[in-house]
C-alpha positions, 0 to 999 in steps of 0.5 A: 285075159281075164280079170280076177278078184283078190285070192286072199280076201276076195275083194275086187279093189286094187291099185296098179303096182306095175303096168304091163310090159307085154302084149295081152295075148303074147303068152309063149310056152317057153316063158313058163320054163323054170329057168326062163330068163324073161325078166321084166316081161309081165302082164299088169301087176296090181296090189289089193287095197285091203289085204296087200296081196300082189298079183297079175290082173288081168291074167291068162285063164287057168286052162291056158296056164295049165296047158303051158305048164303041161307042154313045157320042156326045160333041159337047162334045169337038168343041167342045173341039177347039182345046184338044186340038190345042194339047195334042197339038202340045205332046205330039208335040214331046216325043215327037219329041225322043225318037223322032226326026222323022216323016220319013214314018214310020207312026203308029197312034193307039189310041182316036183318038176324032174323030181330033185327034191323027191330024190333028196327026201327019199335019200334022207328016209322019207317015203317021198313022191310028187305031182308035176303037170309037165309031161316032160318033167314027170317023165324025166323023174320017172326015168330015174325011178322016182314016184312022180305022178303026171298031173296036179293035186286036182287031177291026181287021185291021192287019199285024204290025210295020207301025208305027213309033209307036203312041200311047194318049192317055187310053186305057189306063185305060179298057181291060178288059185293058191287058196284052193291049192292050199285047201287041197293040200290041207285035206291031204295032210294027216292031223298034225302034218306040215306044209312048206311053201317057198316063194319070192318076197315082193316086200324084201329090201332088194325088191323095193330098191329095184322096183320094176327092175326086180327080176322076178317080175315075169310072165310065169309068176301070177302071185307075189307074196310077202311076209304078211300075205303068205302067212295070211294065206296059210292061216285062211286055209286052216294052217298054223304058221310055225316058222318063216324065214329067208332062204337062198339057194345054190347055183352053178357059176355058169348058170348064174352068169346066164341069169345075169345075162337075163338082166343085162346081155353085155354083163352076162357075156362078161360074167360068162367069159370070166367064169369059163376062163377060170374053169368055174362053170360047174362050181356051185355057190350059195346065193341069197339076196334076201328076196326068197322066203319059206313058210312052214305051217301045220295042220292042227291035230 
């Protein structure tokens, strides 16, 4: 484990927000699956006394985290594809109301996983591609004929100023250095290009009410942004914030039951039995607890 300064203001002055609930060396690759339900298992989480950024500290080294994401496999995510497609179509409509329609413009999805958003964006007329560190996930996308590169923004050779839109869906909270990643993304944007980041909001009412029981406190999450620190991170890296808002997602009821089970095993079994009994396992429903936010920024012309 390593101790790091604040990624937003650079200070090394913090208060402990949530004490560690796992052993310091207990990193498991499966804890880095997107669909992992290891709620409540996390290293120490602190809050910067100067800018308010919340982050895991101490945390695992960058190379260790990247190795975990490179090795991870997640068949459950494949099973949840339909819900993800509905979610991304909804999110893309919101984006296009701000940035305009596709019109053949170039889009890059960072942390594309199995390429669901790349496929949705391509169907809407974007020249879409993605980057993804998981060898398994990138191969899943490539098998569907999608232009998803295996690697990260730091390792994949992409021309500067070549994209009109870059998206990061549930990615920025996993990064060892979000500021550096936003700087890389900015260099890849054409002047006037757009960047979208979607993540958890640790200042949301639900997060404040649940405190240490908030389910997004997990091993895989390194940074916890809110409505102040996420725009501040954009601004600090040369992006003008244009829109920020709460956005939910679509989940299959069967999958939602497994998420409930991550919080309470007995309640999860009951929810699963009810969903299966009613034959609604594959039904997708909109879910929005108000603790997921999207921020849209623009690179100045």
